[in-house]
VMD Tcl script that builds the backbone (N, CA, C; Angstrom):
set m [mol new atoms 324]
animate dup $m
set s [atomselect $m all]
$s set {name element resname resid chain x y z} {
  {N N MET 1 A 244.088 6.465 146.651}
  {CA C MET 1 A 243.270 5.285 146.768}
  {C C MET 1 A 244.171 4.071 146.877}
  {N N PRO 2 A 243.899 3.273 147.891}
  {CA C PRO 2 A 244.766 2.099 148.065}
  {C C PRO 2 A 244.486 1.035 146.999}
  {N N ILE 3 A 245.491 0.255 146.706}
  {CA C ILE 3 A 245.343 -0.843 145.736}
  {C C ILE 3 A 244.782 -2.056 146.468}
  {N N ILE 4 A 243.673 -2.527 145.951}
  {CA C ILE 4 A 243.047 -3.726 146.543}
  {C C ILE 4 A 243.438 -4.919 145.676}
  {N N ARG 5 A 244.025 -5.837 146.314}
  {CA C ARG 5 A 244.428 -7.049 145.584}
  {C C ARG 5 A 243.348 -8.099 145.712}
  {N N GLU 6 A 243.109 -8.740 144.608}
  {CA C GLU 6 A 242.168 -9.869 144.647}
  {C C GLU 6 A 242.874 -11.012 145.356}
  {N N PRO 7 A 242.102 -11.815 146.059}
  {CA C PRO 7 A 242.757 -12.931 146.737}
  {C C PRO 7 A 243.471 -13.851 145.756}
  {N N TYR 8 A 242.924 -13.983 144.583}
  {CA C TYR 8 A 243.567 -14.816 143.566}
  {C C TYR 8 A 243.773 -13.971 142.333}
  {N N SER 9 A 244.923 -14.041 141.779}
  {CA C SER 9 A 245.199 -13.222 140.599}
  {C C SER 9 A 244.468 -13.794 139.396}
  {N N SER 10 A 244.312 -12.990 138.394}
  {CA C SER 10 A 243.623 -13.445 137.188}
  {C C SER 10 A 244.428 -14.546 136.501}
  {N N ASN 11 A 245.755 -14.516 136.663}
  {CA C ASN 11 A 246.568 -15.602 136.108}
  {C C ASN 11 A 246.221 -16.925 136.782}
  {N N TRP 12 A 246.039 -16.842 138.104}
  {CA C TRP 12 A 245.663 -18.063 138.841}
  {C C TRP 12 A 244.320 -18.585 138.351}
  {N N THR 13 A 243.369 -17.691 138.134}
  {CA C THR 13 A 242.042 -18.086 137.659}
  {C C THR 13 A 242.151 -18.737 136.294}
  {N N ARG 14 A 242.959 -18.147 135.432}
  {CA C ARG 14 A 243.152 -18.744 134.106}
  {C C ARG 14 A 243.770 -20.118 134.229}
  {N N ASP 15 A 244.761 -20.248 135.113}
  {CA C ASP 15 A 245.409 -21.545 135.304}
  {C C ASP 15 A 244.418 -22.580 135.818}
  {N N VAL 16 A 243.623 -22.197 136.798}
  {CA C VAL 16 A 242.646 -23.133 137.373}
  {C C VAL 16 A 241.610 -23.512 136.324}
  {N N ASN 17 A 241.101 -22.522 135.611}
  {CA C ASN 17 A 240.119 -22.818 134.560}
  {C C ASN 17 A 240.716 -23.727 133.491}
  {N N GLY 18 A 241.972 -23.453 133.142}
  {CA C GLY 18 A 242.648 -24.309 132.162}
  {C C GLY 18 A 242.792 -25.728 132.673}
  {N N GLU 19 A 243.162 -25.856 133.955}
  {CA C GLU 19 A 243.291 -27.195 134.542}
  {C C GLU 19 A 241.948 -27.905 134.593}
  {N N ILE 20 A 240.902 -27.165 134.922}
  {CA C ILE 20 A 239.562 -27.764 134.957}
  {C C ILE 20 A 239.173 -28.242 133.565}
  {N N GLN 21 A 239.461 -27.410 132.573}
  {CA C GLN 21 A 239.138 -27.807 131.207}
  {C C GLN 21 A 239.949 -29.028 130.788}
  {N N LEU 22 A 241.239 -29.031 131.112}
  {CA C LEU 22 A 242.073 -30.188 130.781}
  {C C LEU 22 A 241.584 -31.440 131.498}
  {N N THR 23 A 241.216 -31.264 132.766}
  {CA C THR 23 A 240.697 -32.401 133.527}
  {C C THR 23 A 239.409 -32.910 132.895}
  {N N PHE 24 A 238.540 -31.992 132.512}
  {CA C PHE 24 A 237.290 -32.382 131.870}
  {C C PHE 24 A 237.562 -33.121 130.561}
  {N N VAL 25 A 238.476 -32.595 129.754}
  {CA C VAL 25 A 238.830 -33.238 128.483}
  {C C VAL 25 A 239.410 -34.624 128.746}
  {N N PHE 26 A 240.287 -34.719 129.748}
  {CA C PHE 26 A 240.875 -36.015 130.085}
  {C C PHE 26 A 239.790 -37.013 130.493}
  {N N ILE 27 A 238.895 -36.570 131.374}
  {CA C ILE 27 A 237.814 -37.456 131.838}
  {C C ILE 27 A 236.930 -37.862 130.668}
  {N N LEU 28 A 236.616 -36.924 129.792}
  {CA C LEU 28 A 235.784 -37.222 128.629}
  {C C LEU 28 A 236.475 -38.224 127.710}
  {N N GLU 29 A 237.760 -37.995 127.431}
  {CA C GLU 29 A 238.506 -38.929 126.584}
  {C C GLU 29 A 238.602 -40.301 127.242}
  {N N PHE 30 A 238.828 -40.322 128.542}
  {CA C PHE 30 A 238.904 -41.586 129.276}
  {C C PHE 30 A 237.570 -42.333 129.185}
  {N N TRP 31 A 236.478 -41.609 129.396}
  {CA C TRP 31 A 235.143 -42.218 129.328}
  {C C TRP 31 A 234.864 -42.751 127.924}
  {N N LEU 32 A 235.227 -41.955 126.901}
  {CA C LEU 32 A 235.020 -42.404 125.519}
  {C C LEU 32 A 235.853 -43.640 125.212}
  {N N THR 33 A 237.084 -43.668 125.710}
  {CA C THR 33 A 237.942 -44.835 125.506}
  {C C THR 33 A 237.343 -46.069 126.170}
  {N N LEU 34 A 236.887 -45.909 127.411}
  {CA C LEU 34 A 236.258 -47.041 128.100}
  {C C LEU 34 A 235.011 -47.511 127.368}
  {N N THR 35 A 234.215 -46.558 126.894}
  {CA C THR 35 A 233.005 -46.906 126.151}
  {C C THR 35 A 233.366 -47.660 124.882}
  {N N PHE 36 A 234.392 -47.182 124.166}
  {CA C PHE 36 A 234.834 -47.865 122.954}
  {C C PHE 36 A 235.310 -49.273 123.266}
  {N N LEU 37 A 236.150 -49.392 124.302}
  {CA C LEU 37 A 236.674 -50.710 124.658}
  {C C LEU 37 A 235.562 -51.648 125.088}
  {N N GLU 38 A 234.613 -51.124 125.857}
  {CA C GLU 38 A 233.494 -51.946 126.300}
  {C C GLU 38 A 232.663 -52.383 125.093}
  {N N THR 39 A 232.427 -51.449 124.173}
  {CA C THR 39 A 231.675 -51.779 122.959}
  {C C THR 39 A 232.434 -52.811 122.141}
  {N N TYR 40 A 233.747 -52.634 122.018}
  {CA C TYR 40 A 234.572 -53.587 121.280}
  {C C TYR 40 A 234.505 -54.959 121.936}
  {N N ASP 41 A 234.642 -54.994 123.270}
  {CA C ASP 41 A 234.566 -56.263 123.995}
  {C C ASP 41 A 233.209 -56.919 123.801}
  {N N LEU 42 A 232.149 -56.120 123.858}
  {CA C LEU 42 A 230.805 -56.671 123.673}
  {C C LEU 42 A 230.625 -57.207 122.260}
  {N N ARG 43 A 231.157 -56.493 121.280}
  {CA C ARG 43 A 231.074 -56.980 119.894}
  {C C ARG 43 A 231.850 -58.275 119.732}
  {N N GLU 44 A 233.025 -58.311 120.330}
  {CA C GLU 44 A 233.844 -59.522 120.250}
  {C C GLU 44 A 233.138 -60.695 120.927}
  {N N GLU 45 A 232.581 -60.442 122.102}
  {CA C GLU 45 A 231.851 -61.488 122.823}
  {C C GLU 45 A 230.613 -61.906 122.041}
  {N N ASN 46 A 229.931 -60.947 121.450}
  {CA C ASN 46 A 228.747 -61.231 120.650}
  {C C ASN 46 A 229.111 -62.115 119.459}
  {N N ALA 47 A 230.207 -61.803 118.789}
  {CA C ALA 47 A 230.655 -62.611 117.650}
  {C C ALA 47 A 230.984 -64.029 118.106}
  {N N TYR 48 A 231.672 -64.150 119.235}
  {CA C TYR 48 A 231.996 -65.479 119.766}
  {C C TYR 48 A 230.721 -66.261 120.076}
  {N N LEU 49 A 229.769 -65.596 120.757}
  {CA C LEU 49 A 228.530 -66.276 121.135}
  {C C LEU 49 A 227.715 -66.669 119.909}
  {N N ARG 50 A 227.690 -65.823 118.886}
  {CA C ARG 50 A 226.980 -66.185 117.653}
  {C C ARG 50 A 227.620 -67.415 117.011}
  {N N GLY 51 A 228.937 -67.450 116.988}
  {CA C GLY 51 A 229.626 -68.621 116.446}
  {C C GLY 51 A 229.316 -69.872 117.244}
  {N N ARG 52 A 229.309 -69.733 118.553}
  {CA C ARG 52 A 229.004 -70.877 119.434}
  {C C ARG 52 A 227.569 -71.353 119.228}
  {N N ILE 53 A 226.638 -70.398 119.102}
  {CA C ILE 53 A 225.234 -70.752 118.857}
  {C C ILE 53 A 225.102 -71.475 117.522}
  {N N ASN 54 A 225.793 -70.988 116.499}
  {CA C ASN 54 A 225.751 -71.655 115.192}
  {C C ASN 54 A 226.281 -73.077 115.288}
  {N N GLU 55 A 227.370 -73.265 116.025}
  {CA C GLU 55 A 227.940 -74.608 116.197}
  {C C GLU 55 A 226.964 -75.516 116.936}
  {N N LEU 56 A 226.343 -75.002 117.998}
  {CA C LEU 56 A 225.378 -75.807 118.754}
  {C C LEU 56 A 224.152 -76.135 117.906}
  {N N ASN 57 A 223.707 -75.198 117.074}
  {CA C ASN 57 A 222.587 -75.474 116.166}
  {C C ASN 57 A 222.950 -76.564 115.172}
  {N N ARG 58 A 224.181 -76.528 114.666}
  {CA C ARG 58 A 224.632 -77.565 113.731}
  {C C ARG 58 A 224.646 -78.923 114.420}
  {N N GLN 59 A 225.167 -78.964 115.646}
  {CA C GLN 59 A 225.193 -80.222 116.394}
  {C C GLN 59 A 223.781 -80.720 116.683}
  {N N LEU 60 A 222.876 -79.804 117.001}
  {CA C LEU 60 A 221.489 -80.171 117.268}
  {C C LEU 60 A 220.826 -80.719 116.009}
  {N N ASP 61 A 221.088 -80.096 114.863}
  {CA C ASP 61 A 220.553 -80.601 113.597}
  {C C ASP 61 A 221.067 -82.007 113.319}
  {N N ASN 62 A 222.355 -82.232 113.559}
  {CA C ASN 62 A 222.926 -83.571 113.364}
  {C C ASN 62 A 222.270 -84.585 114.294}
  {N N ALA 63 A 222.092 -84.205 115.556}
  {CA C ALA 63 A 221.466 -85.109 116.527}
  {C C ALA 63 A 220.020 -85.405 116.132}
  {N N ASN 64 A 219.305 -84.388 115.647}
  {CA C ASN 64 A 217.929 -84.608 115.201}
  {C C ASN 64 A 217.883 -85.544 114.001}
  {N N GLY 65 A 218.849 -85.413 113.100}
  {CA C GLY 65 A 218.936 -86.326 111.955}
  {C C GLY 65 A 219.182 -87.756 112.407}
  {N N GLU 66 A 220.093 -87.921 113.356}
  {CA C GLU 66 A 220.372 -89.261 113.885}
  {C C GLU 66 A 219.148 -89.827 114.596}
  {N N LEU 67 A 218.449 -88.995 115.354}
  {CA C LEU 67 A 217.243 -89.431 116.051}
  {C C LEU 67 A 216.176 -89.861 115.052}
  {N N HIS 68 A 216.033 -89.121 113.971}
  {CA C HIS 68 A 215.069 -89.485 112.929}
  {C C HIS 68 A 215.415 -90.861 112.351}
  {N N ASN 69 A 216.700 -91.075 112.058}
  {CA C ASN 69 A 217.129 -92.372 111.522}
  {C C ASN 69 A 216.869 -93.496 112.517}
  {N N LEU 70 A 217.122 -93.235 113.805}
  {CA C LEU 70 A 216.861 -94.251 114.827}
  {C C LEU 70 A 215.373 -94.575 114.919}
  {N N ARG 71 A 214.527 -93.562 114.792}
  {CA C ARG 71 A 213.077 -93.803 114.822}
  {C C ARG 71 A 212.654 -94.673 113.642}
  {N N LEU 72 A 213.237 -94.407 112.475}
  {CA C LEU 72 A 212.933 -95.249 111.315}
  {C C LEU 72 A 213.376 -96.684 111.569}
  {N N ASP 73 A 214.574 -96.852 112.137}
  {CA C ASP 73 A 215.075 -98.196 112.451}
  {C C ASP 73 A 214.159 -98.898 113.444}
  {N N VAL 74 A 213.714 -98.180 114.473}
  {CA C VAL 74 A 212.820 -98.770 115.475}
  {C C VAL 74 A 211.516 -99.192 114.815}
  {N N GLY 75 A 210.986 -98.358 113.931}
  {CA C GLY 75 A 209.752 -98.704 113.216}
  {C C GLY 75 A 209.923 -99.964 112.391}
  {N N GLN 76 A 211.050 -100.069 111.692}
  {CA C GLN 76 A 211.315 -101.268 110.891}
  {C C GLN 76 A 211.470 -102.493 111.789}
  {N N LEU 77 A 212.171 -102.329 112.912}
  {CA C LEU 77 A 212.348 -103.455 113.833}
  {C C LEU 77 A 211.018 -103.887 114.445}
  {N N GLN 78 A 210.141 -102.930 114.749}
  {CA C GLN 78 A 208.830 -103.282 115.292}
  {C C GLN 78 A 208.012 -104.055 114.262}
  {N N SER 79 A 208.076 -103.617 113.006}
  {CA C SER 79 A 207.363 -104.335 111.943}
  {C C SER 79 A 207.914 -105.750 111.799}
  {N N TYR 80 A 209.227 -105.878 111.789}
  {CA C TYR 80 A 209.852 -107.194 111.668}
  {C C TYR 80 A 209.502 -108.060 112.877}
  {N N ASN 81 A 209.483 -107.457 114.064}
  {CA C ASN 81 A 209.117 -108.179 115.277}
  {C C ASN 81 A 207.673 -108.677 115.192}
  {N N ASN 82 A 206.771 -107.852 114.662}
  {CA C ASN 82 A 205.380 -108.280 114.502}
  {C C ASN 82 A 205.270 -109.463 113.549}
  {N N ILE 83 A 206.020 -109.404 112.450}
  {CA C ILE 83 A 206.010 -110.521 111.490}
  {C C ILE 83 A 206.521 -111.790 112.158}
  {N N LEU 84 A 207.637 -111.680 112.898}
  {CA C LEU 84 A 208.189 -112.854 113.586}
  {C C LEU 84 A 207.229 -113.375 114.652}
  {N N SER 85 A 206.544 -112.479 115.349}
  {CA C SER 85 A 205.575 -112.905 116.365}
  {C C SER 85 A 204.437 -113.681 115.726}
  {N N GLN 86 A 203.960 -113.189 114.574}
  {CA C GLN 86 A 202.886 -113.905 113.876}
  {C C GLN 86 A 203.356 -115.282 113.426}
  {N N LYS 87 A 204.575 -115.349 112.887}
  {CA C LYS 87 A 205.120 -116.650 112.474}
  {C C LYS 87 A 205.284 -117.557 113.684}
  {N N ASN 88 A 205.763 -116.988 114.795}
  {CA C ASN 88 A 205.956 -117.764 116.017}
  {C C ASN 88 A 204.623 -118.299 116.522}
  {N N ASP 89 A 203.596 -117.430 116.509}
  {CA C ASP 89 A 202.268 -117.880 116.933}
  {C C ASP 89 A 201.772 -118.999 116.031}
  {N N GLY 90 A 202.008 -118.852 114.720}
  {CA C GLY 90 A 201.597 -119.897 113.776}
  {C C GLY 90 A 202.331 -121.193 114.047}
  {N N LEU 91 A 203.632 -121.121 114.270}
  {CA C LEU 91 A 204.413 -122.332 114.554}
  {C C LEU 91 A 204.000 -122.939 115.886}
  {N N HIS 92 A 203.749 -122.085 116.868}
  {CA C HIS 92 A 203.324 -122.580 118.176}
  {C C HIS 92 A 201.985 -123.306 118.049}
  {N N HIS 93 A 201.064 -122.713 117.293}
  {CA C HIS 93 A 199.756 -123.332 117.083}
  {C C HIS 93 A 199.912 -124.652 116.328}
  {N N GLN 94 A 200.764 -124.650 115.290}
  {CA C GLN 94 A 200.987 -125.876 114.516}
  {C C GLN 94 A 201.640 -126.942 115.391}
  {N N HIS 95 A 202.622 -126.548 116.182}
  {CA C HIS 95 A 203.305 -127.490 117.065}
  {C C HIS 95 A 202.312 -128.047 118.097}
  {N N SER 96 A 201.453 -127.208 118.607}
  {CA C SER 96 A 200.431 -127.637 119.563}
  {C C SER 96 A 199.502 -128.656 118.931}
  {N N SER 97 A 199.108 -128.375 117.691}
  {CA C SER 97 A 198.232 -129.316 116.979}
  {C C SER 97 A 198.936 -130.641 116.764}
  {N N ASP 98 A 200.209 -130.580 116.381}
  {CA C ASP 98 A 200.976 -131.812 116.162}
  {C C ASP 98 A 201.079 -132.609 117.453}
  {N N LEU 99 A 201.308 -131.908 118.585}
  {CA C LEU 99 A 201.397 -132.605 119.873}
  {C C LEU 99 A 200.060 -133.244 120.239}
  {N N GLN 100 A 198.981 -132.525 119.963}
  {CA C GLN 100 A 197.660 -133.088 120.262}
  {C C GLN 100 A 197.400 -134.317 119.402}
  {N N ASP 101 A 197.824 -134.263 118.116}
  {CA C ASP 101 A 197.647 -135.418 117.233}
  {C C ASP 101 A 198.455 -136.602 117.738}
  {N N ILE 102 A 199.685 -136.335 118.190}
  {CA C ILE 102 A 200.535 -137.423 118.697}
  {C C ILE 102 A 199.912 -138.014 119.949}
  {N N GLU 103 A 199.443 -137.169 120.839}
  {CA C GLU 103 A 198.806 -137.661 122.064}
  {C C GLU 103 A 197.549 -138.457 121.729}
  {N N PHE 104 A 196.805 -137.974 120.746}
  {CA C PHE 104 A 195.587 -138.678 120.357}
  {C C PHE 104 A 195.923 -140.054 119.806}
  {N N GLU 105 A 196.969 -140.121 118.946}
  {CA C GLU 105 A 197.368 -141.399 118.366}
  {C C GLU 105 A 197.879 -142.348 119.446}
  {N N GLU 106 A 198.600 -141.812 120.424}
  {CA C GLU 106 A 199.126 -142.660 121.494}
  {C C GLU 106 A 197.997 -143.197 122.367}
  {N N ASN 107 A 196.971 -142.405 122.537}
  {CA C ASN 107 A 195.854 -142.827 123.377}
  {C C ASN 107 A 194.984 -143.855 122.674}
  {N N GLN 108 A 195.087 -143.985 121.425}
  {CA C GLN 108 A 194.231 -144.924 120.711}
  {C C GLN 108 A 194.833 -146.249 120.572}
}
mol reanalyze $m
mol bondsrecalc $m
mol representation Tube
mol addrep $m
């Protein structure tokens, strides 16, 4: 009976299977490393963004406090302006009366 040789020896098959397994392990490790790095980068970016948001919230709170104080100042100035307007109207009316009295006296 003649010896029939397989086109590829069993050693070759073992070598190829071993290489496939090594390649698979390499690809898996590479993918896991990329996933870890991406997760790490996202966590780092997330931490930075949270810090930035906290800083912007603090600045917004400060601006709102300043705006509140300005509104109080405007309210006080409006009240003071109303008081001065009333006094001005009173003085204008009194001055008008005085002018009318002077004109009346001059006409007599």
